[in-house]
SEROGU-634350 format. One record per residue (C-alpha): residue number from 0; residue in one letter; x, y, z. Coordinates in steps of 0.02 Angstrom, whole numbers, plus 50000, padded with zeros to 5 digits. Each point is the difference from the previous one (the first is absolute). Layout:
<recs>
NUM|a|X|Y|Z
...
</recs>
This chain:
<recs>
0|x|50002|49999|50004
1|x|50081|50167|49935
2|x|49943|50160|50085
3|x|50055|50164|49927
4|x|49985|50172|50081
5|x|49997|50103|49842
6|x|50025|50181|50072
7|x|50027|50108|50155
8|x|49889|49905|50124
9|x|50035|50035|50185
10|x|50085|49841|50070
11|x|50071|49979|50175
12|x|50117|49853|50046
13|x|49855|49900|50069
14|x|49906|50030|49836
15|x|50137|49929|49900
16|x|50018|49849|50112
17|x|49807|49962|49983
18|x|50013|50005|49814
19|x|50156|49896|49991
20|x|49903|49860|50091
21|x|49870|50000|49862
22|x|50129|49969|49852
23|x|50146|50065|49900
24|x|49998|50198|50018
25|x|50062|50136|49887
26|x|49990|50179|50056
27|x|50014|50159|49892
28|x|50013|50164|50101
29|x|49970|50117|49859
30|x|49866|50020|49876
31|x|50030|49920|49826
32|x|50066|50126|49867
33|x|49877|49933|49866
34|x|49866|49869|49964
35|x|50134|49893|49924
36|x|50099|50006|50164
37|x|49849|49955|50097
38|x|49961|49850|49891
39|x|50177|49938|50023
40|x|49982|50023|50197
41|x|49840|49889|50002
42|x|50056|49871|49874
43|x|49989|49824|50083
44|x|49915|50068|50155
45|x|49848|49913|50080
46|x|49958|50147|50114
47|x|50034|50181|49979
48|x|49982|50140|50132
49|x|49976|50170|49923
50|x|49998|50172|50086
51|x|49999|50121|49856
52|x|50030|49927|49835
53|x|49850|49975|49886
54|x|49978|49822|49944
55|x|49907|50015|49831
56|x|49928|49852|49911
57|x|50153|49991|49885
58|x|50113|49988|50148
59|x|49897|49878|50095
60|x|49995|49884|49844
61|x|50178|50004|49989
62|x|50025|49911|50158
63|x|49938|49821|49955
64|x|50018|49924|50167
65|x|49912|50138|50102
66|x|49876|49950|50119
67|x|49973|50144|50119
68|x|50025|50194|50001
69|x|50009|50070|50180
70|x|49978|50191|49986
71|x|50079|50091|50147
72|x|49863|50135|49996
73|x|49820|50026|50030
74|x|49959|50035|49825
75|x|49983|49855|49872
76|x|50036|50101|49844
77|x|50182|49952|49996
78|x|49953|49841|49915
79|x|49892|49967|49840
80|x|49866|49895|50090
81|x|49918|49935|49841
82|x|50162|49940|49932
83|x|50041|49913|50171
84|x|49821|49920|50007
85|x|50023|49931|49824
86|x|50160|49914|50055
87|x|49931|49942|50168
88|x|50124|50109|50101
89|x|49949|50051|50176
90|x|50013|50195|50036
91|x|49999|50057|50176
92|x|50018|50173|50087
93|x|50010|50072|50167
94|x|49835|50091|50046
95|x|49983|50123|50147
96|x|50190|49989|50062
97|x|50019|50186|49973
98|x|49836|50077|50060
99|x|50073|50101|50145
100|x|50148|50059|49898
101|x|49916|50057|49849
102|x|49856|50082|50092
103|x|50125|50095|50105
104|x|50098|50049|49846
105|x|49839|50062|49915
106|x|49969|50114|50147
107|x|50182|50058|50000
108|x|49973|50059|49821
109|x|49828|50065|50043
110|x|50078|50109|50141
111|x|50151|50052|49904
112|x|49885|50068|49855
113|x|49878|50077|50117
114|x|50143|50100|50088
115|x|50114|50022|49849
116|x|50136|49916|50097
117|x|50115|49969|49848
118|x|49994|50182|49956
119|x|50025|50053|50181
120|x|50156|49889|50012
121|x|50072|50073|49847
122|x|49964|50177|50060
123|x|50096|49976|50165
124|x|50141|49913|49920
125|x|50025|50151|49888
126|x|50018|50110|50145
127|x|49827|50070|49992
128|x|49876|50019|50147
129|x|49853|50092|49936
130|x|49842|49903|50050
131|x|49880|50098|49900
132|x|50008|49911|49829
133|x|49983|49829|50089
134|x|49819|49991|50060
135|x|49924|49831|50004
136|x|49828|49934|50043
137|x|49926|49907|50148
138|x|49939|49827|49983
139|x|49863|50016|50131
140|x|49831|50024|49919
141|x|50074|49952|49825
142|x|49925|49852|49896
143|x|50113|49861|49958
144|x|49940|49887|49859
145|x|50072|49829|49994
146|x|50000|49909|49836
147|x|50010|49823|50055
148|x|49952|49943|50168
149|x|50096|49845|50027
150|x|50111|49973|50156
151|x|50116|50146|49959
152|x|49863|50119|49954
153|x|49900|49966|50161
154|x|50165|50021|50103
155|x|50018|50170|49918
156|x|49828|50039|50048
157|x|50035|49952|50184
158|x|50139|50124|50003
159|x|49908|50135|49907
160|x|49861|49979|50135
161|x|50119|50057|50124
162|x|50032|50152|49907
163|x|49810|50039|50005
164|x|49981|49973|49810
165|x|49839|49959|49908
166|x|50020|49838|49912
167|x|49934|49944|49827
168|x|50039|49832|49919
169|x|49976|49925|49831
170|x|50020|49815|49970
171|x|49902|49857|49912
172|x|49987|49906|50165
173|x|49929|50090|50148
174|x|50054|49949|50173
175|x|49865|50083|50095
176|x|50058|49947|50168
177|x|50170|50075|49983
178|x|49922|50150|49925
179|x|49885|50030|50144
180|x|50138|49975|50121
181|x|50110|50139|49921
182|x|49858|50110|49945
183|x|50033|49979|49814
184|x|49857|50026|49867
185|x|50011|49900|49844
186|x|49957|50101|49838
187|x|50024|49989|49813
188|x|50164|50052|49924
189|x|49933|50158|49930
190|x|49929|50060|50173
191|x|50158|49963|50084
192|x|50104|50094|49877
193|x|49883|50152|50006
194|x|49985|50007|50191
195|x|50178|49955|50057
196|x|50137|50124|50051
197|x|50130|49860|49996
198|x|49992|49836|49892
199|x|50101|49852|50048
200|x|50013|49845|49886
201|x|50004|49833|50071
202|x|49955|49873|49860
203|x|50093|49853|49923
204|x|50046|50016|49820
205|x|49881|49914|49880
206|x|49936|50039|49825
207|x|49847|50080|50085
208|x|50118|50116|50115
209|x|50123|50046|49867
210|x|49976|50184|49968
211|x|49845|50012|50106
212|x|50059|50175|50061
213|x|50015|50099|49836
214|x|49969|50163|49918
215|x|49808|49982|50024
216|x|50013|49942|50181
217|x|50124|50140|50043
218|x|49882|50126|49923
219|x|49865|49956|50127
220|x|50118|50027|50152
221|x|49992|50160|50097
222|x|50123|50138|49944
223|x|50149|49989|50126
224|x|49972|49822|50045
225|x|50137|49880|50044
226|x|50037|49830|49926
227|x|50096|49861|50089
228|x|50052|49837|49910
229|x|50077|49860|50094
230|x|49917|49862|49902
231|x|50064|49978|49818
232|x|50061|50136|49884
233|x|49896|49952|49852
234|x|49837|50023|50101
235|x|50032|50187|49964
236|x|50017|50079|49825
237|x|50173|50086|50033
238|x|49977|50123|49853
239|x|49834|50058|50058
240|x|50067|50010|50185
241|x|50150|50116|49934
242|x|49875|50105|49908
243|x|49900|50022|50151
244|x|50145|50049|50118
245|x|50069|50119|49878
246|x|49831|50089|49975
247|x|49972|49995|50192
248|x|49841|49900|49975
249|x|50083|49888|50128
250|x|50102|50090|50135
251|x|50114|49851|50042
252|x|50031|49819|49962
253|x|50092|49871|50112
254|x|50060|49856|49905
255|x|50093|49839|50048
256|x|49963|49909|49833
257|x|50020|50050|49821
258|x|49935|49937|49832
259|x|50170|49932|49959
260|x|50123|49954|50133
261|x|50132|50058|50012
262|x|49934|50158|49912
263|x|50089|50087|49864
264|x|50122|50131|50048
265|x|49907|50123|49902
266|x|49830|49960|50083
267|x|49914|50170|50012
268|x|49944|49963|50171
269|x|50176|50032|50066
270|x|49990|50181|49940
271|x|49840|50039|50098
272|x|50022|50089|50171
273|x|49822|49939|50054
274|x|50051|49819|50013
275|x|50074|49891|50133
276|x|50075|49841|49926
277|x|50074|49834|50069
278|x|50070|49849|49912
279|x|49864|49868|50037
280|x|50048|49985|50182
281|x|49833|49989|50078
282|x|50026|49813|50049
283|x|50180|50038|50049
284|x|50008|49980|50186
285|x|50102|49880|50106
286|x|49849|49911|50058
287|x|49909|49983|49838
288|x|50157|49939|49900
289|x|50021|49857|50112
290|x|49808|49956|50010
291|x|50000|50003|49809
292|x|50147|49876|49981
293|x|49936|49887|50138
294|x|49828|49982|49918
295|x|50080|49989|49822
296|x|50106|49861|50049
297|x|49853|49919|50093
298|x|49907|50004|49839
299|x|50140|49892|49919
300|x|50008|49885|50143
301|x|49805|49969|49993
302|x|50002|49979|49814
303|x|50131|49861|50018
304|x|49900|49923|50137
305|x|49848|49988|49886
306|x|49908|50133|50108
307|x|50012|50162|49891
308|x|49945|50171|50074
309|x|49994|50182|49948
310|x|49967|49946|49814
311|x|49976|50148|49885
312|x|49834|49995|49915
313|x|49925|49894|50140
314|x|49824|50056|50065
</recs>
């Protein structure tokens, strides 16, 4: 049984030891430079563990002995699920490992945007101390619209409740018990966009959610609204977002994710003062990294024992 860790997955010594007990192990610490390099890495493998690389149908089909893809992430979009299904390859993911981490990071971006902390920091570092250009807004009494109310969305709602915010949520599944506990009202997407002062995205990337916040949706938002995205970059139409930030239709955006990762060096978001950006680190806490790897390896162990868990696409 050959197991290949194809890119930069967080591994401690005990994780490596667990994997070596399961079979022949090969670990690559850096992302592959090309699809051809990725194909070479997984050639002859039975199980691959992937953190960041995208396993397209072509790449999956190049690995003729592949039996399992263990994704070191919550999202399943790193693997072509249809291609894997056609081959009978099991694909697993790690749900809910980073709920606290991502929710806290979303709120960190929200606070940084509301109080213009990036601009204030640069202001002080340049030797300036005039507070007058740096006015922010209070969160108390503002409306927070959560696009996606899974575990992370509801955790953000719980934090926002402590800030005395009004809570709106949009999702195709309505958890009324949780909504009642935090005081969240479910509405349609158009209502959420029109009434929210701050919109925070917490949906997984699917064909349905790709581009779900685009030019038309942004046009419905309040002038001066703030957009936070810690879910997936392609949920938001980046060009429409840039246009809205340039025109001050939106006052600020806090982004941990981008349409392409890493983003191009000339990404126009980099030139906008009314953004606060981070390199997809919402999950990146000491606690969450260990938890993710523990569950990811457990997924492999359970698969080999004939008791699979956390399958992508499972109901």
